[in-house]
C-alpha positions in Angstrom: -36.3 -57.7 -52.6 -34.6 -58.7 -55.9 -32.8 -56.0 -57.9 -33.1 -56.4 -61.7 -30.0 -56.9 -63.7 -30.9 -53.9 -65.9 -30.9 -51.6 -62.8 -27.5 -53.0 -61.7 -26.2 -52.2 -65.2 -27.5 -48.7 -65.0 -25.9 -48.2 -61.6 -22.5 -49.5 -62.9 -22.6 -47.3 -66.0 -23.5 -44.2 -64.0 -20.8 -44.9 -61.4 -18.1 -45.7 -64.0 -18.8 -42.7 -66.1 -18.8 -40.3 -63.2 -15.6 -41.9 -61.7 -13.8 -40.5 -64.8 -14.0 -37.2 -62.9 -10.9 -38.4 -61.1 -8.9 -37.5 -64.2 -10.7 -34.3 -65.0 -13.4 -33.0 -62.6 -16.0 -31.9 -65.2 -16.2 -35.6 -66.4 -18.0 -36.3 -63.1 -21.1 -35.1 -64.9 -21.0 -37.9 -67.5 -23.0 -40.3 -65.4 -25.8 -37.7 -65.0 -25.8 -36.8 -68.7 -25.9 -40.4 -69.7 -28.8 -41.2 -67.3 -31.0 -38.5 -68.7 -29.8 -38.9 -72.3 -30.5 -42.6 -72.3 -34.1 -42.1 -71.1 -34.7 -39.3 -73.7 -33.4 -41.8 -76.3 -35.9 -44.4 -75.0 -38.7 -41.9 -75.0 -38.1 -41.3 -78.7 -39.6 -44.8 -79.3 -36.3 -46.7 -79.6 -36.4 -48.2 -76.2 -38.4 -48.7 -73.0 -38.3 -45.6 -70.8 -38.3 -46.3 -67.1 -38.0 -43.9 -64.2 -36.2 -46.5 -62.2 -33.5 -46.7 -64.8 -32.7 -43.0 -64.4 -32.8 -43.4 -60.6 -30.3 -46.3 -60.7 -28.0 -44.4 -63.0 -28.1 -41.3 -60.9 -27.5 -43.2 -57.6 -24.3 -44.6 -59.2 -23.3 -41.2 -60.4 -23.9 -39.5 -57.0 -21.9 -42.1 -55.2 -19.0 -41.7 -57.7 -19.2 -37.9 -57.4 -18.9 -38.2 -53.6 -15.8 -40.4 -54.0 -14.3 -38.0 -56.6 -14.8 -35.0 -54.4 -13.3 -36.8 -51.4 -10.2 -37.8 -53.3 
C-alpha cells in the first residue's frame, strides 16, 4: 500500500503542531484544531475536502500528544 505525499504532509503538520505542547501544554491541541480547521476551509470551496486528510492529521496529533504527556 502506498501512502500519498499529501497524507504524509498532514501527518507531519499535525504531529509538529501538537509537539509544541512540550513548551506549553495547551498547545498540544493545535494539531487537532488545524486538522478540522483545514477541512472546514476546504469545505468552503477553496480546496478539496477529504476525510483521510483529517485522519492523517489527527493521527500525527495523537502520537505527539502521547509523547508530550509522557515527557
